[in-house]
C-alpha positions, 0 to 999 in steps of 0.5 A: 543542935549542929551549926548545919555545916555538915549533916547526914544524908541517906544514900542508895547504891546499886553495885555491879555485883547486884547488891543494893546498899543503903547507908548514911553519909556525912556530907558538907552543906554547900554555902548558899549562893545569892539566890539560895537558902540552907534549910534544916530538914524536919519532915520528908515523906516516903512516897512510892516515887522515892521508893523507886530509887531507894529500894526499887525492885530489890528483894527485901526478904534478903535484906541484912543490916550491919554497921552501928546504931548511929550509922546502919548499913542495909544490904539486899539482893537485886534480882538479875532481871531488874539489873538489866534495867538499871545500867544507868545507876550502877556503882553510883551513891545516890541521894534520895527524897523528892520533897521535904520541909524545914526551917531556913537557917542561913541565906544568900545575899538576895532580898528574896533569900534573906526574907526567908531566914527563920521561916518554915518552908517546903521544897522540891529538888531531890536529896531531901533524906538529909539533915540539911539542904541548900536550895534555890529560892525558886524551889521553896515555898514559904509555909503559911503562918501556923503551918509546921514542917510536918504539915508542909512536907508533902506539899508537892508530889501528891497535891500537884499530881491530884491537881494535874489529873483534874487539869489533864481531864479538862484539857483533854475534853473529859468531864469526870474521872476514875481513880484506882488505889483511891484511898491513898493520901493522893486519892483522898486529896483528889476526892476533896478537890473534886467535891470542891470543884464539882467534878464527878469522880469514880473511886476504885478500891480493894477493900471494904475498909478503904471504901468506908474511909472514902465515904466518910470524907464525902466520896459519892462513887466508890467501887470495890474491885474485889466484890463479885459485882465489881463490873456492874458497880463500875458501869453504873458509876460511869453511867452516872458520872459520864467519866471517860478518863482514868488514872491508874496507880496499879498498872499491872493485871486486868484493871486498866482493861476492865475500866475501858470495858465498863466505859464502853458499856456505859457509852453504849447504854446512852448511845443514840445508834449502834456502831459495829466498831464500838462507840465513838466516845473516846476513852483514856486510861493513864497509868501513873504507878506500878503497885502491880508489876505484872504485864498490863492485860487488855482484853479488847472488848471496847471498840477502837476509840481508846488510848492507854498511856503513861502519865507523870507529873514532871512532863505535865508541869513542863507542858503547862509552864511556869505561870500555870504551875504558879497558880497550882502551887498557890492553891496548894498553899492556901488549902494545905491544912484542908484539901491537901492535908497528908496523914502519916502513921509513923515519924522516923529518924534517918537511922530508924528509916533503915531499920528492917522492921520499918522497911518491911512496912513502908516498902509494902506501899499499903494504903493507910501506911505512910511514913514521914522521916524527920532527919533531925529527930531526937 
């Protein structure tokens, strides 16, 4: 085992020529300041938000690998249309990985830092696809006893996003919610939160297998967008739950508009009187992902009391402030192996994360295929 003074880090570089290059770079590990610790990273997930930086809209069918087994280099072409949106990152070698977990191997001189030596911790702060990371104590969370780095690797993005959804629902005066791509790791967490907190949740999935998976964990309302009866099934679930806010991971295509249409039909079914401007029940769809990159289509059959907007975790956390964030983090820590457990289909090393066969799988972002990187594997 290395002393952690230097370690490999995965980098993504988009050249002005339109070529994306993924490589492993050996970098020095900064010495910890008083309020910092050095963590040997043993688990870091590949989330859709990480793929946005790692690969983005690059054409993976053009990917080629060169270099050696220990230091592979992957190149792929970036479509011209995408290049125009990426001016800010051209010719910069960027580290990747939002969150991760591992063991504290060195600390700064503060009591808070020294108390973490040898402990398993989770952390947030970027550049997690690396063997070592120096981070501030405030950005790490000590994992509960009996919790491994793999248990705690996905402690931040998905759990706080799922809690952020129910929190946004409450703050904006809604009583139940709709979620798309609902069988994902995040969707499963959201179901467990809603079951525990007594919140109505309508799950929209794209296959019978995904519907079965959610029903198995206790989901009450699951509708399949590929079924001929989708609009009727969705409306029935909306009448039953009274859901008037949706969080949509798909983004493109007709789904956001279909949700608003069914919310309107559901509102009119329970309305006391007719209004030619549509129901006065406020309906909101927040788009928080882009599993479908096509334009969002709205066929406006849902009156004039509605909104479609974007929703992102970081601005939401900034809005609620440190005290509220602390409460949410505490809940995640106490339910890490139950409500907020993540399931991975593959654990790969940094080198294996750059194998074309693995990139082809995790870049599809399929529900039920989640990769975990262990930068110190083997």
